[in-house]
N, C-alpha and C positions, 0 to 999 in steps of 0.2 A: 600595468595596473599598480596603483599606489595605495597607500592606506586610506585615501579619500574616496574609495570606490563607492558608488551609489548603485544599489540593486533594487529593482522593482519586481515583486512577486505578484502575479495576477492569479488569484486563487479561485478555484471552483466553488469552494465553500469557506467559511471561517473555520480555522483549525479547532478541532475537538479531540485532543489526544486521549481523553478518557472514553471516547465513543468508538474510535476506529483506529486501525493501523495507519491509515492515510493521514489522520490528524497527528499521530505521534511522529510519523515520518516528516511532515511539514515542520513541526516544532524542532526536530533534530536539525533540519537544514537551516532554519532561522537562527538557531543557536550557533551553528557553525559559522554563518555569515557574520553574526555579531562578534564572535571571537576574533574575527579578522579586523575588528573596528570599522566595519563597513556601515554605511547608512542603509538601513533596511526599510523599504516601503512595501506595504501590503495593500492591494486593491482587489475588490471583488464586487460582483453584482448580487451576491447572495444576501439574504436577510440575516440579521443577527439571531443567535440562538441562545438558549438557556445555558448550554454546556461549553460555549466557546471560550477560548483563552482571551484574557484581556491583554491584547498585544501592546496597547499604549503603555501599560505598566512595565513592559519589558523594553521600552524605548523604541518600539517599532511604530513608524508613521503609517496611519491607515487612511484609506480613501474608498468611499462607496462610488461605484461607477455604473454606467448604464450600457446595455447591449445596443448595438446599431445606432449609436449616438455620437455626433461629432464632438461632444464635450470631452470624450476620452482623448481625442486628438490634442485638444488644448491642454489637458492635464499632463499627458506624457511628453508633449513638446516643451512644456514649462519645466517639467522635472528633469528631462534629459539624463536618464539613467545610463550607467556604463554597462549594466547587465540587466536583462529582463528574463525572468523565469516563468514559463507558462505551466500552470498546475493542470496537467492532463491535456490530451491533444485537442479536445473540443474547445478549450480556451484559446489555444494557438490558432485554431480555425477562425475564431471570432475576432481576435485582437492582433494576430501576427502581422497582417498586412498594414494595420495602422501603426504598429511599432516600427516596421520596416520603412514606412514613409516618413514618420516624424523623427525617428532616431536611427538612421541607417547604420551608424557606427556602433550601436549597442550590440553586445554579444547576446544571442538568443538561445536560451536553454529550454528544453522540454523535459519536465519531470513526469515520466510516464506513469508513476505510481505502480501500475502493472500494465501489461499489454491488454487493453480493453477488448481488442479484437479476438485475442485468445480466449478470454473469459466468456465473451458473448457467443463465440462459435462453439465452444465446449458446452455451454448451456443449451444451445439449440440442438446439438447432437444428442445430449442427454434427454431432452424433452421428446425428441423424435425416436428415441430408442435405438440409436445407431452408434457405433464406435467412432470416436473422434480420430481423425487423421490430420496431419499438417497440410495435406492437399486441400482440405476444406478452406484453409486460410487464404489460399491463392485465388479463390473465387469469391471471397468475402468482401462486400462493399465497405464495411467498417475497417477491415484490414487495409484496404487501399487508402482510405482516409487517414488512418493512423500512420501508415508508412510515408505518405506524402508529408505529413506534419514532421516526422522525424527527419526527412530530407531537407525540409525548409529551414530547420533549426541548425544552429552551428554545433550543438552538442545535445545529446539525449541521455538522461540518467536512467539506467536500467537496474532494477533492484534484484533480479533473479539470474543465477548462472544459466538456468534453463532458457530463459528469454534471450540472454546474450547469444547463446548458441543458436537458437531459433532464428534470430534476426540475421545472423551471419551466414548460416548454412542453408536456410530455406528461402529467405528474402534477399540474400547476397548483399546486405548492407555493409559498407566498408567500416572496419573497426574504428577508424579515426572519428567517425560521427557518434560513437557510442562511448559511454563512460559507466563502468560497473560501479554502482554506489548503493550497497545494501543498507539495512538499518545501521545506525551509528550508535553503538552501545558501549558503556563503560565496562571494562573487564571485571569479572567476578573475583574478588579476593578470597583467600582461604578463611580469613576472619569473618567476612560477611556470610560466607556459606555455612560456617560452623554455627552461626547464630540462628539459622533457619529451623523451624519445627521439625522434629524427627518423624520417622515412619509411624510410630505408635501414637503420636499426638495429632495425626491427621486422619480425617474421616471423610467418607463419601466421595462421589464423583462430581465433577463440575464441567460445564461447557460455557462458552462465552462468545459473543459476536454481535455486531450491529445488525438488528433485525431488518433494517431497510436494505441490507445487502443480500441479494437472492441466494447466493451459496450458503449463507448462514441460516436462513430460514429453511432451506431444503435440508440442511444438516440436522436441525432440531426436529423436523418432521420424521426424518429417517431414524433418529434416536427413539422418538416416541413410539413410532409404529412398528419398528423392526428390531432394533438392537437392544434397547433398554429392557423389553420384556424377557429376553434371553438372559441378560445379566441379572435381573431381579429374581428370576427363577432360582438361580444358583446362590444369590446373595440377598435373601428376602428382607433383611433389616437395613440394607444400605440404600442411600438416596442419591438421586441425581439432581444437582442444583443448576438451574439454567439462568445465566446472567446475560445482560446485553442492553444496549441503548435502543430507545424507540420501540418498545414492545407494543404491538397493536393488539386489538381485541382477539384476533385469531391466534396470536401467540399466547396471551394470558389464559385463553380457554383450554390450553393443553395442560394446565396445572391440575394435578391429581394426587392428593395426599395419600390415598390408599395405595396407589401404584409407586409411591416414592418419587414421583416426577414433579419437582417443585420449580415453578417458574418464578424466579426472584426479580428479574428485570434489571433496572439500572443499579449499578453499584458505584459508590463514591471512591472506594479504594480497592482496585483489582488485586493489588499485592496482598492485602489482608485476606481476601477470600481464597486466593491461590495458595497461600501459605497454610491455610486451614484445611485444604482439600488434599486427597491422596493421589487421585488420577484425573487428568484432563481428557475428556472425550471430544473428539472433533472429526467425525467421519465425513469429510468434505468430498462431494462427488463431482463437482466442477468448480472451476475458478482459475486464477492466474496469480502471478506475483509470489510474494512470500507473506506468511501469515503472522501478524503481530501477536496473536494469542499464544503461539508456540515460543517465540522469543521471551515474552512475558513469563510464560510457564517455566522456561529454563532458568530464568533469573531468580525465580522463586522456589527452585528446587522441586518443581512439580512435573513428574513424567507424564507423557501423553500417548494416547492411542489415536492414530489417524490413518488416512489412506495415502496412496502414492501421490495423488494430486495435492493433498494437504502438505506433505513433506517435500514436495518438488522444489528443487533449486535451493534447498535450505541447509543441507548438511554436508555438501561437497565431499562425499565419500566417507565421512565419519559415521559411526554407528548412531542411530537415532536415539533420542532421549525417551525411549519407551518402545513402542511397536508400530509397524506400518503394515497394514493388511487391507485388502480390497473386498473380500467376501464378507458378508454380514456375520455369518457364523464365526469366521476367523477373527473378526473385529471383537465380537462379544467374548470369545474365548481368551483372546490376548488381554482384554481389559480385566477379566476375572483373575487371570494369572498374575498380572502386574499388581493388582490390588492386594492379593493375598501373599505374594512371595517377596519377602523383605529384601533378599539379596538381589533379586532381579530389579527391584525398585531402586535400590541404592546404585546399582550399575547404570541404570537409565539416568539417574540424577547426575552422576559423574559425566556421562556422555553429553548432557546438556551444558555443563560447565565448559567442556572441551569445545563444543560447537560455538558457544557465545564468545569465548576468549580467542578462538582461532579465526573464525569467519567474520564475526560482527564487531570486533574491537574497533572503536571509532578511530584510533590513531592509524590503523592500517590503510584506510582509504581517503580520509579527509584531506591530508596533506597533498596527496597525488591529485585530487580533484581541484584544489585551489591552484596548484602549480599548472595544471592543464588550462585553467582559465587565464592565468597570467601569460602563458605562451600564446593562447588564442588572441589576447589583446595586442600582442606585439606583432602578430602576422595575420591579422584578420582578413585583409584584402587577398593575400596569396592563398590563404586557407579556403576562402569562399570560391576562389577561381577554380580550385580543384574539385569542387562539388558541383559539377555541371547539372546533374539531375535536380539538385536543390534550387539552383538558379533558374532552371527552366520552369519548375513548378511554381516558384515565386512569381515569375513573369506571367505565366498563363493561368494556372489554377486559381491563384489568389485574385486575379482580375475578376473572375466570376463571383468569388466570395465578396470582393470589395463592392461591386456594383449591385449585388443582391442586398448587401447591408445598407448601401446608400438608398436603394429603392424603398426598403423597409422604413428607414429613417424619414424619408420624405413623406411616405404614407402616414406615419404617425403624426407628423407635423400638421397634416391637412385634415386630421380627424376633428 
């Protein structure tokens, strides 16, 4: 691969870095590709949104595409990208076979964002009131679909150490098919950190999340109904400010000034509100991947209180930037202590700097990723020959996807 590499990203949605961690992640990858002087193309079936990034201003070529439509074949055949990245496995299911037919020599990358099968299975277990076990994944239909997508691609980007371990130990996926690539963040310098507001100049608790994301909505309800009343009883003058994109009516109805539970909704500058808050509350009870709210908090010197699922795969053995508890009373108690104890708060803040600078430093992983892609381009035929399961799935499973898509396309033409 040379400096003239052309990459096509097929997005699930238009990137919204101020709305979700997935949007921030996508922009990190786009920035990485542009740093290589690659031609970056972004195509999606999604409608444009108010908070989407203007990719054209960044020099990214954009294209609106259709599902189950032969016009995509013409587009991708004309483009002839060297690399195609699918944003989540559902996109690979829809477009993977078309890319394989029209651009057989293009490297196919799956950006998992998080393991959707893990998140969905945990969510079902939570709703059914049963404890999640990894055995549940082995009988999950969505897990079978997601794993098939991983095998069909040449490389899958995995964001969490926990998910890397899960794929290799539970599903027995060969490590050569996986690339650990967490958030890519600039190191926090001592000068930057020294300029952040101190303990005394920060007030109140905050939480944040995209309300369309079920784990975040559940988290806010849990705070409202269970945890916040316990905290408020001990700290009657303190408030909880709830931020997030796409707040529906059911979210805004939780606002209660008397209880100090204030639903603020969309915020233009997350850094500003985080630097004004003293503790981030995020008692996440199900989910997957790694959480952008915590890396944002660490960068802004904001300690957090969360659950083991919230912190999962994020600290790699380092002490958490705050406290990790799973019982509601323990969560409330930890939040109260962190809010009141300056030394504990300062220690948590320092832990956050260590985590960011050690685990998420962009220079640690991006060069290795680019080198992996270059090696793939030089030995793609031999590499694919060693992935027999992927070849088999491409031959059989995608045939059914292909002909279903063509049937839908013909049906639409005849309406």
